[in-house]
N, C-alpha and C positions, 0 to 999 in steps of 0.2 A: 504494500500500500504506500502510495506517495503522499506525504504530509505537506500539502500545498498551503503555505501561509497566505498567499495572495487571496485565496478564496475566503478564508476566515477574516482576513483584514477587511475585505470589502463589506462583509456582514457587520463587523464592528463599526466601520465608518458610517454605514447607514444608520446604526443606532445612535451614533454621536450626533448626526444631523438632527435627528428627532429630539434628542435631549436638549441640544443647544437652542432649538427653536422656541423653547419655553423660557429662556433666560432674558433678563432685562438688558443685557449687553453681551457681546461676544467675549468669551474667555480670551486672555492674551498670554501668549508664550513668547518670551524674548530670549534669544540665544546670543551668546558671546563667542566670537571667534577671534583668536589671537594669532596673527601671522598669516601666511599664504599657503598653508597645507592644502594641496589640491584635493586629496581624498576627503578632508574635513569639509571643504566647500561643497563637494558633490553630495556628501551625506546631508548637509544642512539644506541643500536645495530640495532633496527628496522630502525631508521633514517639513519644510515650509510649504511645499505643494500639498502635502497631506493635510496640513492645518487649513489651508485655503479651501480645500475640497469639502471640509465639514463645517466651516464657518468659524474657525478659531483665528483670531488675529495673530499674525506672526511677524516679528521683527528680528533683525540680525544686527547686533552691534559689532562692528569691525574695528579691531584694535591692531596697531602695527606690531611687527615682530619684536621690536625693541621695547615693548611695554614692560614696565617694572611691576614687581609684586604689589607695591603700594598702589600703583595706578589701577591695576586690575581689581584689587579689593575695593578701591574707591568706587569704581564703576558698578561692581556687584552691589555695594551698599546703596547706591543711587536707585538701583532696580528694586532692592529690598524695600526701600522707603516709598516707592511709587505705588499708590493704591490701585492703579489700573493695570499693573503687571501681576498676573496670577501665577505664572510659572517661569522659572529661570533655568536655562540650560547652558552649562559651560561645556563647549565642545572640546573634547580631548582627542589627541594628546595636545598638551601645551608645549611651547618652546622650552628647551632644556634649562633655561635660566629661571623658570618659574616653578613654584611649588604647588602642584595640583591639589594635594591633600589640604593644604592650608587655604587655598582658594575655595575649595568645596566647603570647608568649614565656615566660610564667610557667608555662604548663601543662607537665607532665611529657610529653615527646615520646612516651613509651611508652603514654600514656593519651590522646593527642591524636587521637581517632577522626575528627575533621573534617579531619585532614591539613593543618592550616594553620601549624603550628609551622615555623620556619625549618629545623630539622634534617630534618623530614619532607619539606619542599619540596626541600631539597638532595638527599635520597635519590631523589626523583622525577626531578630534573634529571639525576642520574648514571645513572638506569636501574636503581637498586637496588630489591629487593623487601623491604628491611628496614623501611621506614617505612610510613606510611598515605597512600593517595592520596585527595585530597578527594572527597567523596561524589558531587557532581554530575558532574564529569568521569568518574569511574569508572562512574557510572550510565549516562552516554552511551555509553561504550565497551562496556559490557555489553549495552545495548539494541541497538546496531548488530550486535554479535556474535550475539545471540539471533535476529535476523532475517536472519542470513547476509549482511549488508552489509559488503563488504570495504573496509577503509581503506587497505590496503597499495597503494602506488604511485598513490594518488588525491591530488587537490588538495583540501585541506580549508581552507575560509575560515571564520574565527571572528570574528564581530562582537562585540567586547567584550574588555577586557583586565583584568578584575578578578582579585584574588588568589583568589577562590573558584571562578571558572569559566574565564575566558579564558586567563590565564597557565598554570595547571596543565594545562588541556586541550591547549594547544599543545605543552607539553613531553611530555605523555602520547602524543600522536600522532606525535611525532618519534622515539620510542624505536625501537631496533633489534629488533623482534619482529613476528610475523605479525599482531598486532592493531594495529599502528601502521605504521611505515615510510612515513608520508605526507609530502607536501610541504605545509607549513602557512603560511598567510598570516593575519595578524591585522589587522583594521581596527577603527577606533575613532573617537571624536568629532573627532579632529584629522586624520583621513584624508581626502584629496581623492578625489573620484570613487568613493565607496563602492559605488554600484550597479554600476559597471563591473567592479570587483574581485570583488564577490560573484557576478557572472554567470559568472566563470571557475571557480567551485567545482563539484567533483563532489559534495562534501558541504558543506553550508552550515549552520553552527551560529550561532544568533542569541541573544545574551544581553546586551542593551543597556538594558533597562528602559524601552522606549518602545512603547506598545501599537500593534500592527498596523503597525509601521514598515516591515517588509519586504513588498513586494508582488511580483507576478510579474515586474515589470521588473528585479528584483534576481536572478532565478533562471534558470539555464540549464535548458532543457528536459531532463527526465529526471534532474535532480539530486535528491539526498536532502537534506531540510530538517529540521533539529532545532531546535525552538523551546524555549528555556530560560525565556523570560520569563513572569512571572505578574503581571498587572495587573488591577485591578478597575474596570470601567466600568459604572455604573448597576446595581451589584449582581451583575454577571456577570464571571466570570474570562475574560480573553483573554490571548493571548501577544504576543510582539514581532513575530510574523508574521501577516499578514492571511490566515488559514487558508483561507477560502472562495475567496479570490482566487488563492492560490498552489497549492492542491491540484490544480488543473486542469493544471498544468504540471510539478509535481514527480512523480518516480517513487515516492517514499515521503516521508512527513511525520509528525512527532509532533504529537499534539493537545495543546491546553491547555484544561482540565486533563486528567489521566489519561495524560500522556506522560512527560516527564522527571521531574516531581515525585515520583511513586511510586518511581522508580528511585533517586532521591537518598536516600529513606528506607530503601529496601532495602539500599543500600550502607552506611548508618549501622549497620544491624543486623550486616552481615557484618564491618565494621571493629571493632565492639564485641566480637564473637566472637573475632576475630583478637587483639585486645588481651588478652582473657582467656586465650587459648591461649598467647600469648607470655609471660605473667606467671605462670600457674598450672601449665601442663602441662610 
């Protein structure tokens, strides 16, 4: 079974349009981009289009490559104080002279629609619904739910331990609810015998940034495989999973593109709506 994120994204977007139609004003998402990273510009363009599609106002603040930490945090605080800004998105990665963790901590947690602020991460660990869940983990959970793939009592192996995907996803699947209750193993660059551990997974999530790293030797027959990776090879986007190799053994698999990526953007929309509702309604 092919887990097509585009199909679910479109359903979510239709729901967003209906929800926003009852608001007194459109929700506002403002993104900050520091420097001239081409991939970041491309991602923001996709995010902004999705916002426009559903009726969310979207603005991008462009800051030069040489922006200082103080100047970045000043801009973030200006957005924190603006009552018409509901969500703030700091596009990563930042230039190497900037401290991303410190900048994220500056964002008002009630506007942190990426769910990366320590307070929101703490809510996630505690199992509270007060905060925002990072968009990619939430998108993966929603994708599995939409295709009736049960996580409860399954062994989930996550390749990767980033603050954006691996760590929050592990905590999300450990929660005591019917969309979680999984046994979770995280493997990473310092893990020995990665392939052997991956082959124990009922659900294998791969987010390591290495194109076509996971082959069928990593996958148990009948496993569900979620590919989070986005890599460009000779002008073509490929995932961290060798799709053609693995699809013959997996019971279900997400493609790249059109798999997890669209779900990430869909969750950004729903988080922005949640931020508006929490602040305005």
